[in-house]
C-alpha positions in Angstrom: -11.7 -19.8 18.9 -11.2 -16.1 19.2 -12.5 -13.8 16.4 -10.2 -10.9 15.7 -12.8 -9.0 13.6 -16.2 -9.7 12.3 -16.5 -10.1 8.7 -20.0 -8.8 7.8 -19.8 -8.6 4.0 -20.5 -5.3 2.3 -20.8 -2.8 5.1 -22.6 0.3 5.5 -19.8 2.8 5.3 -17.3 1.6 2.8 -13.8 3.1 2.4 -10.7 2.6 0.2 -8.3 2.3 3.0 -6.2 -0.5 1.7 -5.8 1.7 -1.5 -5.2 5.1 0.0 -3.2 4.5 3.0 -0.1 2.9 1.4 0.0 5.5 -1.2 0.1 8.2 1.4 2.3 6.9 4.0 3.0 3.3 3.5 6.4 1.6 4.1 6.8 1.1 0.4 6.7 4.8 0.0 9.4 5.3 2.6 11.6 2.6 1.3 11.3 3.9 -2.1 12.4 7.3 -1.0 15.6 5.7 0.8 16.4 3.7 -2.3 16.0 6.6 -4.7 18.2 8.7 -2.6 21.1 6.3 -3.1 20.9 6.5 -7.0 19.4 9.8 -8.0 19.8 13.5 -7.6 17.8 15.3 -5.0 15.9 17.3 -7.6 14.7 14.2 -9.2 13.3 12.8 -6.1 11.5 16.2 -5.4 9.9 16.3 -8.8 9.0 12.6 -8.2 7.4 13.6 -4.8 5.5 16.3 -6.2 4.0 14.3 -9.0 3.2 11.5 -6.3 1.4 13.9 -4.2 -0.8 15.3 -7.1 -1.6 11.7 -7.8 -2.6 10.8 -4.3 -4.7 13.8 -4.2 -6.4 12.9 -7.5 -7.1 9.3 -6.1 -8.3 10.6 -2.6 -10.7 13.2 -4.4 -12.1 10.5 -6.5 -12.9 7.9 -3.7 -16.8 9.2 -3.7 -17.2 8.7 -7.5 -15.4 5.2 -7.2 -17.6 4.2 -4.5 -20.7 5.2 -6.3 -19.4 3.5 -9.4 -18.8 0.3 -7.7 -21.4 0.0 -5.0 -21.1 -1.4 -1.6 -20.3 -4.9 -2.9 -17.7 -3.7 -5.4 -15.9 -1.8 -2.6 -15.9 -5.0 -0.4 -14.3 -7.0 -3.2 -11.7 -4.3 -3.7 -11.0 -4.2 -0.1 -10.4 -7.9 -0.1 -8.4 -7.8 -3.3 -6.0 -5.2 -2.2 -5.8 -6.9 1.4 -4.5 -10.0 -0.4 -2.1 -7.9 -2.6 -0.7 -6.1 0.3 -0.3 -9.3 2.3 1.7 -11.1 -0.8 3.9 -8.0 -1.0 4.6 -7.9 2.8 5.2 -11.7 2.7 7.6 -11.3 -0.3 9.6 -8.4 1.3 9.9 -10.5 4.7 11.2 -13.5 3.0 13.6 -11.5 0.9 15.0 -9.7 4.0 15.3 -12.9 6.0 17.2 -14.6 3.2 19.5 -11.7 3.0 19.9 -11.6 6.8 20.7 -15.4 6.9 23.3 -15.0 4.1 25.0 -12.1 6.0 25.0 -14.1 9.0 26.7 -17.1 7.4 29.4 -14.9 5.8 30.3 -13.4 9.0 
């Protein structure tokens, strides 16, 4: 009966961490870079990176306005929503990789 974190509902200082962190340096960003490198030329990847950095800057610079627009309760709901989305993505990636690993072990 150990509580890992205390869920207090809408908090005093709200952030968009679940939205911003994966955009900036998430595992998906690094995996995408490796996947793109296998199929596209380096110049295409560099252009995509620059466009992504512009988009990330735009998102991070707009967090104050988004917070004012949504309010504390809206930010709380967004945090929970993106937490569930990230959990679903991670479970999907985990199960897909485990399936590939089991298939590779069975062939060997």
